[in-house]
N, C-alpha and C positions, 0 to 999 in steps of 0.2 A: 794683760794676756786670761788674767784669772774671769773677767769678767767677759771676754770671747768665749772661754771655754764652757762656763757656766750657761749663755747664750746660746751655745752650740749641744749643749746636751739638753736643756728645754725645748731647744728643736727635735733631736730625735727623739725625745720623749713625748713628743706632740704629733709627730709623725705615726709614730707608733700606736697611741690611743686612736689614732684617726683613722687607721687600719682597721684595730678591734671594733670601733663602732661602726666603720663601715660595713662590717660583714652582718651587720644586724638587718642590713636592709636586700630585698629579692634579687636587686642587682649583681648581688655577689656570690649567687649560686654557679658551683662551677661541678664539672661531671668527674666521678670516680673513673679514672681512664683502666682499661683492660690490664694494663703493664702492672699498675698498683695493686690492684686486685690479687695478682698471679703473684706478685713478690709477698703478699701478706698470706696467702693460702702456702706458700713455701715456708714462709716463717713458723706457722702454724703447725704444718706438718712436722719439722724439723723439732720443735719444741713438743709435740706429742709422741715423739718417739724416746726425747729425753726422757720424757714423764714416766712412759710405760715403763723402761730399764729400773727408773730410780724407785715406783714402786713394789719392785720384786723384793726389796731388801725392809724388811719390817723393823729391823734394828735401827736402822737411819733412814725412818720415813719420812722424817720431817725435815727441812732445811735445816732449821739450829740443831739438829743429832748429828749433822756430817760437819759442824765446826769441830776444831781442835780446842781443848784446852788450854787457857783459861777462857777464851772466848766464849765455849758452849756453855760454861757453868755460870757464867755473866748475864748471856741472855736468858739461860733460863730463868734464872733469877729473876730479873725483868719481867719476864711474862706472867711470875708468879705473883709479882707485886701490882699488877694491873696494867702494865705497860705496853703498847702495841708496837710491834717491831717491823720497820718497813724497810723495804731494799729496792733499790732498781735493778731490774736484771735486764741482760740483752741475749739474746740466741744465736749464736755463730754458726756458719754454714763452713766447715772444715776449717774452723779458727779465724773466718773471714767474715765481717759486716754482711747483711744480706742489706742490699742496694733496695730503697722502697722508691722509687721515681714519683714524684707528685705527690706522695704520701708522707706521714710519721708513724712508726709504733712506739705505743706507749707500753711498756711493759715493767709491772713493778707487782713485788710479793709483799705479802702482810701475815702476821702472824699474831694471834692472840690466844690466850688461856681464859677457859670459863672453868672458876672452882665451883665443884661440888654437881658440875654436868657430866652426865653419861653420855657415851657415844650414842644410845637411843634418843634420849632429850634432845640431844644437838640436832641429830638429820631431821628429826620429827619437826621442830621448829622451822627449821631450812626450809623443808621439802610444804610447808604452809604458804602455798603461794598466793590463795586465796585473802591470807590477810598480812602480807608483808608493809601494804599501806598503813595499816595501825601502829606499826614500828618504825619505818623507814623513810617516813615523811621530814622533811621534805623533797628527799631527793628520790623517792618512788611516789609517783601520784595517781598509780593505776597497776592492779597485779590480779591477775588470774590464771587459773587452771585453766586450760582450755582442753587439754589431753591427758588421761593418764595410767601407765601399763606399767606395773610392779615398780622398776626402779628407775623407769623413764617417765618424763614429764616434758609436756609442750605448753608453753606458757605464754602468758601476753602482760609484758610491764613496760610503762610508761614512766620515763626519767626527766626529772628537771635538775637543772644547774643555773645558777646566776653567782657571776662573779664577773663584774662589769656588763657581759652582755648575758641575756636570759637565753637558755636554750631547752628545748622540750622536746624529745626524742621518742618515740613509739616504736617499741621492738618485738618480736615474737622469738622465743627462744627455745630450742632443744635444749634437755637436762639428762643427764643420764647419771645414776649413783650405783655404786657397788660396795658390796661388804667383804672386807679383805678376811677377817676374823673378829672375834669379839670384841676387839678394842681398837681395829682399824678397819676405815673406810674409805673414797676417795668418792669425785664426783668430777664432773666436766660440762660445758657449756658453751651452747655458739648460737650466735644470731642464725634466724634464716630472713629475718626481714627488719629493717632500719631506716625507719623514716621519720625525716624531723617536723614537727607540727608547727603551722604558721597559725598565729591568734588564738594559743590555747585557750579553749575553757569561753568562748564568744562564739557566736549565731555563726560566724562566718570563719569558723575553725575549718584547715584543711591540711591535708597531709601531702609534704612534698612528694614530688618521684624519687624513687629508690635511687641514690648513687646521683641524683642532682639537686643540690640542697648547699648550705654554708659550709659541708664537709667538717662539722665538729665531729662527729661519730659517724663512723660509714660502716664499720664491722666490729664485732665483740667477743672473746675468747674468756671463760675462767676456768682454771685448774683447781680444785679442792681437795685438800687431805685432812683427816679429823684421826686424832689418835687421844684416846682414853688413858689417863695415867696420872700419876701425882696426886691423888684427888681431884680430878675434874677432864677437861676433855681441852686438848690444844686444835686449833683451826689455825688451819694455813690455806691461803688463798693467792695464786696466781692471776691477775688481770691483765689481759693484753685487748689493745683497741686500737684502729687506724683512724686518721685523722687527716686533713688535708695538709700538705704543705706549708711552709710559713714563707715569703716573698724573701728573695735574696735584698740582703744590707740592713735586715731589723730583725735578726733571726736572734741574736745576740739579747734582745731587748724582750721579744714577744716570746720568745724561747722560753723561759722559765714559767711564763704567767700560763700559756698552752701546757707545758708537762704538769704544772700543780694541780691541774683539776684532778685527773685518773688519780693521780695520789691522792688526794683531799677527799674522793669520794670512796676510794677501798680504805681509807683509816677510819671515816664516819660509817663505812656498811660494818666493819670489824667492831668497834667499838660500839655500836647500836646494837648489835647482836648479841654480842655478851654482855650489856646492860638488860636489855630486855628477857636474855635466859635467865639471867640471875634473878631478875624479878620475878618470871613464872615459877621458877623452882622454888623460890621464898615463899610466893602466896601459898603453892600446894602443900606445904608442911602442915 
């Protein structure tokens, strides 16, 4: 019986990885359906409303500040030790899950503390889109400011992901920053274009049509909060993205693989930002 069970497990694993590798070919392209897009729009709309309400309270500005003690104290201590807090979130519509036919929404929140950093230094670093590639390689391959006016930015970012499958995605994003007061600020971003890149860096490099590719990333939004206190600045980010759904029958196996990529990407972004900004502050002294 054990041999049969082991054989069955190996077969399921082979099927799952066959599915993943099949996604690397052009024949695996699928279309982003209108109902999938509308469901994501609804998810973002409700999330934005919730975030707008939360931003009104500067005494409970960060997610960690809304926690009850002793967890609140424990999480703040962990942040000040240099740890990154990552939580999976889900926006509900009147306490009900938002159904996304044909797609998956990945919603993660991360928080990091940057000792010695002021709010001004933190914002200046994050708004330096022309040099992000210098700090965030290999996740970011290209970074350019296309337009900038006050707290509004329109930028081009090319992302790289490799985890069994290599994916390169070209994006344009609109980003808005808002200062609340001397110690609080927030920003949010939304993609206006997302195109997967075929044969990146080669002479035959091409951009796949929007909404017709392997479906690893179709849409992306972020919601950032910044608070200067405790001798540094806390940085919090909610990252939300839309991808294709997983075929029925292997979701339990492929699902953790697919959902781990957005989590790991957010962890990398926050960790790298903290390290880079600490280094800049130290070298400026």
